[in-house]
N, C-alpha and C positions, 0 to 999 in steps of 0.2 A: 450598759456597755462599759467595760473596764479596760485598763491597760497598765503596763509597767515599763517605766523608763529605767534603763541601766546604763552605767558608764563603762564602756568596753576597754578603757585605759586602766591598767593595773594601778590600784591605789587611789584612783580618782573617784569623786562622788558626784551624785546628781544635784545640781544647784537647786536651792529652794525656789518655789513659785515659778518654775520653768513653764512658759506658756505652751499649751498643746492645742492644735487645731485639728478637728476631725472633718474630713471631706467625704461626702456621700455622692457616689457616682451611679448614674443610671444610664446605660447605653453610652452615648457620646456626650452626655450632659452632666454637669455637676448640679445636683438637685438640692444640696444643703451643705452648710458649713456651721460648725459648732466649736466653741472655744472653752477651755478650762485651764487650770494650772495643776501641777503635780503636788501631791501631798509630801509630807516629810520623808516618807519611805519610798518615794519615787513613783507611787501609783497614781492613776488618774481615773476618773469616772465621768460618764455621760448618762444621766438618768432620763428615763422616759423616752428613749430613742428606739424606734421600731425600724428595722431594716428588712426590706423585701428580698426575696430569693434572687432576683435579677439585679440587685444593687451591690456595689462594692463599697467598702469603707477603708479609709487610709488615714492614719494619724501622722501629723507633721510637727516638727519643732525646729527651731533655729538656735544653735548654741555655738558661741565663739565664731560667728559669721559663716558657719557651715550649716546647711539644711539637711535634715534627716527625715526619712519616711519609714513607716512600718510597712511590712508586706501587705498587699491588698488582701482582704478577707471577704468571702462571699457567703459565709454561713448564714442560713435563714434563721430568723428570730425563733421559730418554733423548735429548732434543733438545740437551743441552749443559748446562754449569754455569750456574746463575743468578748474575746480578750485579745488585745493588740500589744505585743511586745515591741518596744522601740529602743534602739541602742544609739547612744551618742558617744563622742570621743573627744579627748583633748586634742590639741593641734600641734604641729611641728613645721618648721621651715627646712628640715633636712630631707632631701629626696632619696636617701639611701635605700628605703624600702619600696620604692616605686618600680614597677615592672610592667612592660607591655606584654600582656599574656598572649595576645594574638594580634597580628597585623594582617589584614586582608587587602589586597590590591587588585583592582579590576582594570584591565586595559582593553579597549576595543576601538575600532575605526569609528570616526564620527560621521554618522549617516552614510552617504555614498562617496564621501570625499576620500581619495587615496592619500591625501597629504595632511590629514588632521586625525588626532587621536583624542579620545576622552578617557580620563583616568579617574577612578574612584578609590578612596582609601578609607578603611575602617580600622581604628585603633581601639582595642579593649585594654583599659588601664586598670591595673590592680595595685593594691597596697598590702604588702606582707607584714607590716608593722601593726601597732595598736594605737596609733595616733593619726588623725586626719592630716594629710599633707596639704599645706596652704601656700607654699612657695615663698618667694621673697618679693619685696616691693619693687615695682618697675619705676625707674627714675623718671621716665617721660610722662607716664600716666598717673603714677601714684598708686595704682592698683597692684595687687599681688599676682605674679605670674608663676604658674606651676611648671609647665614643660614647654620647651621650644621644639618646633617642628620645621624641617627643611622641605623644600619642594624641588623637584628636578629642574635643571636649567631650562628656561624657555616656557615654563608653566604660565598659562594665561586663563583669564575668566574664572578665578578661584571662587567657589561657592561652598557654603557650609550647610549642614542639616540643622536649620534653626538659626539663632542669632549668629552674626558673622563678625567681620572685622569692625572694631570700634564698639562692639557689644560684648560678647563673651570672649572674643579673641583679639589679640594685639598684633599689629603689623610689625614684622621684623625683616631685616635685609635677607632675602632669599627664602623667606618663610613666614612663620607666625608663632605666637605664643598663646597658650591656653591660660585662662584665669580660674577655671573650675577647680574647687578643692577636691581632693581624692581621698575618700574615706577608706578605712581598712576593708579588705575583702577582695574577692576575685571579680574582675570586670565591673567595678563599681562606677566607673566613668567611661564613656565612649566618645570618640571624636570621629565624625563622619564628614568627608569633604570630597569635592570633585573639581577637576580643572581640565583644560585642554592643552594639547601640545602639537607643535608642527611635527610631521612625521617624514622620515626618510629611511630607506633600508639600512639596517645596522645602527639605528639610533641608540645611543647610550643614555641610560637613566641611572641616576645615583641619588640615594637618600643617606643622610647621616643622622643618627638617633641620639637624643639626649639621655634616654633611659635604656637599660638592657631590654632585649626583645626575646621572648621565649620561642615564638614560632611565627613564621611568615608564610602565608598562602597567597599565591598569585594566580589569578584566573583570567584566561583569554577567551571570551565568548566569540564565536564566529570563526570562519576559516581564514587561512592565509598568513597567519602570524604564529611565530614560535619564539621562545626565549633561549638565551645562552648567557652563561655567567658563572663565575667561580662560586661554589657553595650552593648552587641551585640543583634541586633534585626533581626530575619529572615524576609526577604522581598520576600520569595517565589522563583519562578523560572523565568528565562528569556530565550527566544529562541535566540540562537546565531548560527553563521555559524560553530562553533565547537561543536554543539549539545546543549542540554538543560543544563543550568548552574544554580547552586544555587547562590542566592545573599543575602548579609547581610548588615546591616547599623550599624553605631556607631557614637558617637559624639553628641554634640560638646565636644572637648577636650581642656583643658587649656594648655598654654605653660608649658613644663616640665612634663606634665602628661603622663603616660605610657598606651599604648594600649596592652593588653595581650589576646591572643587567643590560643586555643588548637585545633589541628586537630584530628578528631575522625573517625574511620572506620564506614561507614554506607552504606551498599549495595543498599539501597533504597533511598539514598540521592538525586540523580538526575534521575528521570524516563527517560527511553529510548525515549518515545514519546515526541515530542516537545509540551510544554505547557507553555503558557504565562499567568500569573495571571492577572485578570482583576480588582483586588482591587485597589482603588485610590492610596494607598501608593506605590504599585508596579508600576503602570503606571508612577508615578513620578520618578521612577528609569530608565525611558526609555531614549529617545534621549537627553533630556536636561541634565540629570545627568551624562550620559556616553559619552557626546560629545567628550571629549578629549581621552577617552578610545578607541574610534574608531581608532584614529591615533596611539595610543600607542600599541594596540594589533597587528595592522598590521605591525608596525615596529618591535616589539619584536618577533612575531611569524609568520609574513606574513599571518595572517588569522584574519580578523576582528572579534572582539568579539560581540558587539551589532550589530543589523541590521544597514546597512549603506544606506542612501538615494542615489539614482542613480546619482544625480548631484554632489555628493561629491567624488565618486569613482575615476574619472580621476585625481582629485587633490591629493588624497591619493597615487595613483599610481605614480604621478609625484614626490611626496615627497620621496617615497621609491626609485625611480630611482636616485634622487639627492643624497640620502644617499649612495647608492651603488657607484655612480660616485666619491663621496668624499673619501670613504674608499679605492677605487682603485686608487686614485691619478689622476683622469681624470678631476677634477675641482678644481679651486683655493679655498682656505679656505674662503676668503672674499666673493667671489661670492656665495659659498655654503650657508653661513650664511644669506646673504641678500635674496637670492631667496627662501630659506626655510622659512624665517620669513614671506615673502610675501604670500606664499602659505598656511602657517598655519593661517594667518589672513583671507585669502579667505575661507578656510575650516571652520574656526570657525564661520564666518559670515553666511555661508550657513546652518551650523548645528543649530545655534541659530534661524535663520529664520524658519527652518523646525520645531524646537521645539516649537516656538511660534505659528505656524499654528496648532499644535496638542493640545495646551492648551485649556481647556473648556472656 
């Protein structure tokens, strides 16, 4: 098994003796790890390794405090020798190339309570440059903070998908900051969170964003609620496993711009019968736009919001099981992060492939 490390930053080289770790995954378990170093030309090799048809292999390296993975490969040994490309980048503290490609917001009533809401947010962070963005040192913690996020006033019981405050995230007045480096590419980092809010008719919610946002999708599962606000566009209804949901779009938004919405009572907002709009703009809100929301909604509420392709369901189930094992202390943090990243890559690839098949 071979591989090739390249430096995606113009004019930069691959450092000598860069360590490479190969992870072999079978089902939900890591069945082997192997280490080597790159040669002078950036290549690496693992000799005598046999990979079965149901196993995945992923190469990993850490460079300038940022971790990089190759794409998972499931090629059977009988089909030829595996070759894993792995790209690293130089780093920068300049956020000029950072963009929120998509922001998904889910808002629903909490259980049967008429006075409580549960909100879920999914940020897909992209980097249009050719250096990994690592942020600036945080004075209080000494760690590097990449992006600041605000929460609507009154938000309570903040929860993250995976490590939370004091781990990956730093507490801020009115919100939090992420510490995850953002490598170049589209949707290379995601932030998934949920929180609760006290509800009253006409409730105003506001978010202010540190980075520009290309697209916002807001989904309201369940009947009785609708949205109002400047810059919001109704995108009709989508059929979900939680019932028919209203969807809205907004954006693009500039860095520092505020998104403000109001929740209004509307008994006819989401009809009881499942109905999926066939308008082109609504179809565009399907799998491609809500790919990350499949994973987010499953994690936050254990119930997928948009329809899920059958081939993705086992991966999402595996991610949920990993999350549960990590929270219960049954899996080491390093193993958890690595295996979760691999499965997220696998799910994203399948969702993008499925979305591509649906494009006209």
